[in-house]
C-alpha positions as a Markdown table, in Angstrom:
| # | Residue | x | y | z |
|---|---|---|---|---|
| 1 | Unk | 2.3 | 17.3 | -6.6 |
| 2 | Unk | 4.6 | 14.2 | -7.3 |
| 3 | Unk | 7.7 | 16.4 | -6.8 |
| 4 | Unk | 6.5 | 17.5 | -3.4 |
| 5 | Unk | 5.8 | 13.9 | -2.4 |
| 6 | Unk | 9.2 | 12.8 | -3.5 |
| 7 | Unk | 10.9 | 15.7 | -1.6 |
| 8 | Unk | 9.0 | 14.8 | 1.5 |
| 9 | Unk | 9.9 | 11.1 | 1.2 |
| 10 | Unk | 13.6 | 12.0 | 0.8 |
| 11 | Unk | 13.5 | 14.3 | 3.8 |
| 12 | Unk | 11.8 | 11.6 | 5.9 |
| 13 | Unk | 14.5 | 9.0 | 4.9 |
| 14 | Unk | 17.3 | 11.5 | 5.8 |
| 15 | Unk | 15.6 | 12.2 | 9.1 |
| 16 | Unk | 15.2 | 8.5 | 10.0 |
| 17 | Unk | 18.8 | 7.8 | 9.0 |
| 18 | Unk | 20.0 | 10.7 | 11.3 |
| 19 | Unk | 17.7 | 9.6 | 14.2 |
| 20 | Unk | 18.8 | 6.0 | 14.0 |
| 21 | Unk | 22.5 | 6.6 | 14.5 |
| 22 | Unk | 24.0 | 4.1 | 16.9 |
| 23 | Unk | 23.8 | 4.9 | 20.5 |
| 24 | Unk | 26.7 | 4.4 | 23.0 |
| 25 | Unk | 26.3 | 2.1 | 25.9 |
| 26 | Unk | 25.9 | 3.9 | 29.2 |
| 27 | Unk | 27.2 | 1.0 | 31.3 |
| 28 | Unk | 30.2 | -1.3 | 30.9 |
| 29 | Unk | 29.3 | -5.0 | 30.8 |
| 30 | Unk | 32.4 | -5.7 | 32.9 |
| 31 | Unk | 30.8 | -3.7 | 35.8 |
| 32 | Unk | 28.0 | -6.3 | 36.1 |
| 33 | Unk | 28.4 | -8.6 | 39.0 |
| 34 | Unk | 28.1 | -12.4 | 38.9 |
| 35 | Unk | 24.7 | -12.3 | 40.6 |
| 36 | Unk | 23.4 | -9.8 | 37.9 |
| 37 | Unk | 24.6 | -12.1 | 35.1 |
| 38 | Unk | 23.0 | -15.1 | 36.7 |
| 39 | Unk | 19.8 | -13.1 | 37.1 |
| 40 | Unk | 19.8 | -12.1 | 33.4 |
| 41 | Unk | 20.3 | -15.8 | 32.3 |
| 42 | Unk | 17.6 | -17.1 | 34.7 |
| 43 | Unk | 15.2 | -14.4 | 33.6 |
| 44 | Unk | 15.7 | -15.1 | 29.9 |
| 45 | Unk | 15.3 | -18.9 | 30.5 |
| 46 | Unk | 12.0 | -18.3 | 32.4 |
| 47 | Unk | 10.7 | -16.1 | 29.6 |
| 48 | Unk | 11.6 | -18.7 | 26.9 |
| 49 | Unk | 10.0 | -21.5 | 29.0 |
| 50 | Unk | 6.8 | -19.5 | 29.4 |
| 51 | Unk | 6.5 | -18.8 | 25.7 |
| 52 | Unk | 7.2 | -22.5 | 24.9 |
| 53 | Unk | 4.5 | -23.7 | 27.4 |
| 54 | Unk | 2.0 | -21.1 | 26.0 |
| 55 | Unk | 2.5 | -22.3 | 22.4 |
| 56 | Unk | 2.2 | -25.9 | 23.5 |
| 57 | Unk | -1.1 | -25.3 | 25.3 |
| 58 | Unk | -2.5 | -23.4 | 22.4 |
| 59 | Unk | -1.6 | -26.1 | 19.9 |
| 60 | Unk | -2.9 | -28.9 | 22.1 |
| 61 | Unk | -6.1 | -27.2 | 22.9 |
| 62 | Unk | -7.1 | -27.0 | 19.3 |
| 63 | Unk | -5.8 | -30.4 | 18.5 |
| 64 | Unk | -8.5 | -32.2 | 20.6 |
| 65 | Unk | -11.6 | -30.4 | 19.5 |
| 66 | Unk | -14.0 | -31.0 | 16.7 |
| 67 | Unk | -17.1 | -29.3 | 15.6 |
| 68 | Unk | -20.1 | -30.5 | 13.6 |
| 69 | Unk | -23.7 | -31.5 | 13.6 |
| 70 | Unk | -24.8 | -34.5 | 15.8 |
| 71 | Unk | -27.0 | -37.0 | 13.9 |
| 72 | Unk | -28.7 | -40.2 | 14.8 |
| 73 | Unk | -27.0 | -43.3 | 13.5 |
| 74 | Unk | -28.0 | -47.0 | 13.5 |
| 75 | Unk | -26.0 | -47.7 | 16.6 |
| 76 | Unk | -26.0 | -44.3 | 18.5 |
| 77 | Unk | -24.8 | -40.9 | 17.5 |
| 78 | Unk | -22.4 | -39.6 | 14.9 |
| 79 | Unk | -21.0 | -36.2 | 14.3 |
| 80 | Unk | -21.1 | -34.8 | 10.8 |
| 81 | Unk | -17.9 | -32.7 | 10.7 |
| 82 | Unk | -16.6 | -30.4 | 7.9 |
| 83 | Unk | -15.7 | -31.9 | 4.6 |
| 84 | Unk | -18.4 | -34.7 | 4.9 |
| 85 | Unk | -16.4 | -36.5 | 7.6 |
| 86 | Unk | -18.6 | -38.6 | 9.8 |
| 87 | Unk | -17.4 | -39.7 | 13.2 |
| 88 | Unk | -19.0 | -42.3 | 15.5 |
| 89 | Unk | -19.4 | -40.7 | 19.0 |
| 90 | Unk | -18.5 | -42.7 | 22.1 |
| 91 | Unk | -17.8 | -41.8 | 25.7 |
| 92 | Unk | -19.6 | -38.9 | 27.5 |
| 93 | Unk | -22.6 | -38.7 | 25.1 |
| 94 | Unk | -25.6 | -39.1 | 27.4 |
| 95 | Unk | -26.6 | -35.5 | 27.2 |
| 96 | Unk | -26.2 | -35.2 | 23.4 |
| 97 | Unk | -29.2 | -35.0 | 21.1 |
| 98 | Unk | -29.4 | -35.3 | 17.4 |
| 99 | Unk | -29.7 | -32.1 | 15.3 |
| 100 | Unk | -27.4 | -30.1 | 17.6 |
| 101 | Unk | -24.4 | -28.2 | 16.4 |
| 102 | Unk | -21.6 | -28.9 | 18.9 |
| 103 | Unk | -17.9 | -28.4 | 19.6 |
| 104 | Unk | -16.7 | -31.5 | 21.4 |
| 105 | Unk | -13.4 | -32.1 | 23.3 |
| 106 | Unk | -11.9 | -35.5 | 23.2 |
| 107 | Unk | -9.7 | -37.6 | 21.0 |
| 108 | Unk | -9.9 | -39.7 | 17.9 |
| 109 | Unk | -9.7 | -43.5 | 18.4 |
| 110 | Unk | -8.9 | -46.2 | 15.9 |
| 111 | Unk | -11.6 | -47.1 | 13.4 |
| 112 | Unk | -14.2 | -49.5 | 14.4 |
| 113 | Unk | -14.9 | -52.9 | 12.8 |
| 114 | Unk | -17.0 | -51.3 | 10.1 |
| 115 | Unk | -14.2 | -49.0 | 9.2 |
| 116 | Unk | -15.8 | -45.8 | 10.7 |
| 117 | Unk | -13.7 | -43.2 | 12.5 |
| 118 | Unk | -14.5 | -43.1 | 16.3 |
| 119 | Unk | -14.3 | -40.0 | 18.5 |
| 120 | Unk | -14.2 | -40.4 | 22.3 |
| 121 | Unk | -16.1 | -37.5 | 23.8 |
| 122 | Unk | -14.7 | -36.1 | 27.0 |
| 123 | Unk | -16.9 | -33.0 | 27.3 |
| 124 | Unk | -19.1 | -30.6 | 25.3 |
| 125 | Unk | -17.2 | -27.4 | 24.9 |
| 126 | Unk | -20.0 | -25.4 | 23.3 |
| 127 | Unk | -23.6 | -26.1 | 22.1 |
| 128 | Unk | -24.3 | -23.8 | 19.1 |
| 129 | Unk | -28.0 | -24.8 | 19.0 |
| 130 | Unk | -29.9 | -26.7 | 16.4 |
| 131 | Unk | -28.8 | -27.7 | 12.9 |
| 132 | Unk | -30.1 | -29.7 | 10.0 |
| 133 | Unk | -29.1 | -33.2 | 10.8 |
| 134 | Unk | -28.3 | -35.2 | 7.8 |
| 135 | Unk | -29.7 | -38.7 | 7.4 |
| 136 | Unk | -27.6 | -41.5 | 9.0 |
| 137 | Unk | -24.8 | -42.9 | 6.9 |
| 138 | Unk | -24.7 | -46.6 | 6.5 |
């Protein structure tokens, strides 16, 4: 059984080595005109720019969102995010209610006078429904 498997593997390696022999070019690069060369360069640059913009947008999209459970605080609402992190919510929070699991889009601001991290809410990306809101942190 093992001998048969080894023979098959050796045959497959030989077949792949034979099939992957270098191919000869069918066109000569010197036959390309100046317009063709410029088109190739412009097309390549456009593809690279598109990939770069796509990566940038993906990274930035995830950079400004945070998820957690909204909870009542002494001076408004706070978001209990992962790892026990609590953020004071400011901005567009009129429609937010305590005990809701949310994904918010916005940005972190500097800490407030009490030393708490502040998150400026621009919009609610998703409301996941209710959650067990922890008691407000002092």
